[in-house]
C-alpha atoms as one frame of an Amber mdcrd trajectory, in Angstrom:
protein
-114.987 107.561 101.747-115.127 107.803 105.710-117.636 105.131 106.217-115.931
 102.931 104.358-112.860 102.526 105.686-114.685 102.754 109.094-116.584  99.647
 107.968-113.090  98.085 106.355-111.241  99.213 109.958-113.495  96.161 112.057
-112.076  93.709 109.520-109.495  90.783 111.048-105.682  92.085 109.719-105.346
  88.861 107.987-108.411  89.142 106.249-107.048  92.546 104.833-103.911  91.072
 103.876-106.142  88.350 101.862-108.013  91.340  99.754-105.015  93.144  99.291
-103.583  90.157  97.593-105.813  89.868  95.190-106.077  93.455  94.983-102.262
  93.597  94.100-102.264  91.099  91.463-105.184  92.182  89.763-103.687  95.608
  89.668-100.461  93.849  88.099-102.455  91.777  85.172-104.797  94.907  84.555
-102.097  97.637  83.984 -99.089  96.824  80.860 -97.364 100.034  82.232 -97.053
  99.361  86.083 -96.327  95.380  85.504 -93.814  96.892  82.640 -92.118  99.396
  85.427 -92.142  96.724  88.551 -90.552  94.199  86.218 -87.498  96.602  85.185
 -87.338  98.423  88.385 -86.510  94.831  90.045 -83.986  93.908  87.325 -82.210
  96.923  88.056 -81.612  95.462  91.124 -80.510  92.462  89.373 -83.539  90.631
  90.812 -85.094  87.725  89.442 -89.006  86.683  89.561 -88.606  84.862  92.137
 -87.224  87.161  94.318 -89.672  89.976  93.006 -92.991  88.006  92.693 -94.062
  88.362  96.450 -93.714  92.037  96.231 -97.380  92.265  93.589 -99.377  90.968
  96.326 -97.290  92.540  99.053 -98.626  96.244  97.054-101.765  95.615  97.807
-101.204  94.165 101.545-100.171  98.190 101.670-103.210  99.258 100.538-105.656
  96.754 102.239-104.259  97.558 105.855-104.764 101.476 105.805-108.049 101.071
 106.835-106.847  99.279 110.154-104.057 100.818 110.648-105.725 104.674 110.103
-109.143 104.044 111.959-109.145 100.553 113.648-107.671  99.193 116.796-103.788
  98.778 117.376-101.774  95.735 115.279 -99.227  93.816 117.175 -95.980  95.417
 116.678 -92.610  94.112 117.864 -89.341  95.890 118.222 -85.955  94.931 117.121
 -82.614  96.759 117.558 -83.910 100.155 119.130 -80.898 100.618 121.391 -79.765
 103.428 119.384 -82.826 104.691 119.595 -82.756 104.519 123.665 -79.280 106.255
 123.495 -79.845 109.439 121.478 -83.079 110.393 123.182 -81.077 109.554 126.339
 -78.351 111.693 125.434 -81.305 114.634 123.803 -79.434 114.076 120.565 -82.621
 114.304 117.401 -82.731 111.151 114.919 -83.475 110.789 111.560 -85.682 108.075
 110.756 -85.246 107.250 107.118 -87.493 104.632 106.157 -88.024 103.201 102.303
 -90.793 102.157 100.168 -90.514  98.875 102.041 -92.799  96.920 104.176 -95.476
  98.401 106.222 -93.869 102.513 106.558 -96.932 103.692 108.113 -96.976 101.546
 110.832 -93.305 102.624 111.952 -94.398 105.833 112.959 -97.186 105.073 114.781
 -95.236 102.702 116.630 -93.056 105.287 117.764 -95.351 107.693 118.642 -96.956
 105.349 120.670 -93.600 104.569 122.447 -91.736 107.425 122.450 -93.855 110.304
 121.470 -96.492 109.776 124.396 -93.209 109.637 126.809 -92.255 113.395 125.463
 -90.165 112.668 121.643 -92.503 113.364 119.554 -92.080 112.384 116.070 -92.481
 114.995 113.029 -93.256 113.438 109.298 -92.916 115.012 106.664 -96.216 115.014
 104.511 -97.935 115.778 101.532-101.657 115.854 101.455-103.585 113.876  98.657
-105.009 116.367  96.091-108.186 114.742  96.310-109.712 116.791  99.231-112.063
 113.836 100.558-108.979 111.667 100.697-106.807 114.755 102.261-109.499 115.164
 105.156-109.224 111.284 105.308-105.643 111.039 105.953-105.603 114.456 107.954
-107.663 112.600 110.668-106.188 109.141 110.589-102.889 110.839 111.296-103.828
 112.406 114.183-102.366 110.755 116.914-100.835 111.880 120.063 -96.380 111.889
 120.099 -96.879 112.342 115.597 -96.181 115.742 113.866 -96.669 116.459 110.727
 -94.600 118.983 108.559 -95.763 120.433 105.388 -93.515 120.135 102.295 -92.298
 122.855 101.875 -89.720 125.339 103.520 -91.814 125.778 106.555 -91.786 122.266
 106.735 -88.172 122.058 106.289 -87.788 124.173 108.873 -90.141 123.052 111.184
 -88.482 119.771 110.872 -84.943 121.518 111.489 -86.300 122.870 114.764 -87.481
 119.514 115.625 -83.908 117.931 115.596 -82.263 120.621 117.515 -84.766 120.395
 120.198 -83.722 116.527 120.353 -86.724 115.112 118.403 -87.165 112.341 115.859
 -88.382 113.148 112.533 -89.272 110.874 109.736 -88.673 111.032 105.929 -88.994
 108.687 102.331 -85.748 108.948 101.101 -86.722 106.872  98.073 -89.393 109.345
  97.031 -88.775 111.305  94.378 -88.383 115.261  95.865 -89.418 118.548  93.735
 -87.314 120.069  91.655 -84.311 121.727  92.887 -85.043 119.614  96.059 -82.250
 116.850  94.971 -79.315 115.419  92.900 -79.178 112.762  90.208 -77.179 109.921
  92.071 -77.071 106.037  91.230 -80.090 103.692  92.450 -79.768 100.429  91.772
 -77.148 101.098  88.835 -79.705 104.172  87.176 -79.936 107.679  87.880 -82.241
 108.530  89.970 -83.372 111.973  91.262 -83.078 112.041  95.205 -83.459 114.051
  97.783 -81.081 116.138  99.489 -83.282 116.946 102.503 -82.297 114.005 104.577
 -78.344 114.536 104.812 -79.048 118.255 104.834 -80.726 117.688 108.227 -78.600
 115.056 109.369 -75.454 117.335 108.812 -76.837 120.859 110.227 -78.609 119.170
 113.427 -75.810 116.676 114.229 -79.213 114.515 114.221 -78.109 110.344 114.498
 -79.010 108.512 110.984 -81.865 105.303 111.757 -82.801 102.960 109.405 -85.687
 101.876 110.134 -88.610  99.807 108.419 -91.636  97.253 109.567 -91.860  94.160
 108.127 -95.271  92.850 107.407 -95.371  89.475 109.118 -97.665  86.601 107.525
-101.055  85.470 108.434-102.066  88.837 109.820 -99.776  88.468 112.796 -99.244
  91.854 112.567 -95.422  93.684 112.069 -91.841  93.874 112.983 -90.415  97.733
 114.032 -86.563  96.841 112.557 -83.973  99.581 113.402 -80.246 100.276 112.636
 -77.574 103.069 112.598 -76.253 104.283 109.111 -72.868 101.984 108.745 -70.274
 104.751 108.415 -70.833 108.383 108.823 -72.216 110.695 106.216 -69.656 112.378
 104.171 -69.384 116.305 104.277 -69.879 116.384 100.619 -73.494 116.720  99.696
 -74.249 114.423  96.442 -71.564 111.845  98.237 -73.841 112.089 101.344 -76.495
 111.350  99.605 -75.488 108.898  97.632 -74.235 106.877 100.492 -77.896 107.129
 101.830 -79.192 105.499  98.257 -76.590 102.455  98.840 -77.990 102.073 102.610
 -81.524 102.144 100.948 -80.646  99.449  98.267 -78.897  97.118 101.321 -81.835
  97.555 103.446 -84.238  97.064 100.337 -82.444  93.771  99.223 -82.677  91.931
 102.715 -86.402  91.420 101.940 -87.347  92.365  98.502 -90.351  90.870  98.155
 -91.876  93.788 100.462 -90.557  96.814  98.099 -92.606  98.874  96.451 -90.994
  97.954  92.828 -93.953  99.490  90.566 -93.079 102.528  92.134 -91.904 105.291
  89.356 -88.555 105.947  91.330 -86.723 107.380  88.129 -89.105 109.909  87.154
 -88.176 113.542  86.654 -89.534 115.536  89.398 -92.464 118.362  89.635 -91.563
 121.190  89.161 -94.095 123.025  91.953 -93.209 122.120  95.620
């Protein structure tokens, strides 16, 4: 697996995206369950096929670009809206990055680490290793880079995230990822009840950190990415269920700006797993 990824990492990004586009549509056509879930999730958001069809190929892009992002030379990344980051770091205030399954969320962590992490402001991301051992080793090696730390998806990992925020550092979370049982609440997401993590809201409330919405827009023709950053539109409610709902609403608004790069095939409305 490592050899294959290293070989693919040598290819131009445009070639990988072209292959990923084909892969995305092959999976969509071959899997009735995946196809039904993707269409159902997109319909819940009120999208017509014209808006969600690009997401079929984008799901393949996400997979095909990993060898280059993990093991290849750096890809072009342009920043947009980084002023809130600069202000928070200057003030010594922690930052909670909330990034949905939109665009290339892998590149956002790398871009922050390359720009700010190596300058003494590391980013810690919550990380659950793949269940397959050979994939776990690949991901572990790929994500070992200066300025980027990982925290296990456990209580110890949550404490690590909180310590990082109180030290004025940044943490990154995927708030539209279904958390384990007892780690979330049921709240609407595009009009359907979705089990949603409370961790993002709790970290911000307990640390006083700035919440920042972020996503990596994937440019066409392999031209790289744009790292979009913006603060939450309003302060979080002190009531946890209301705060979680606010975060879901913020994620919805972000996703609807570019629905063609959202991972609509993700099982967002599934019941949580029992183990942590």
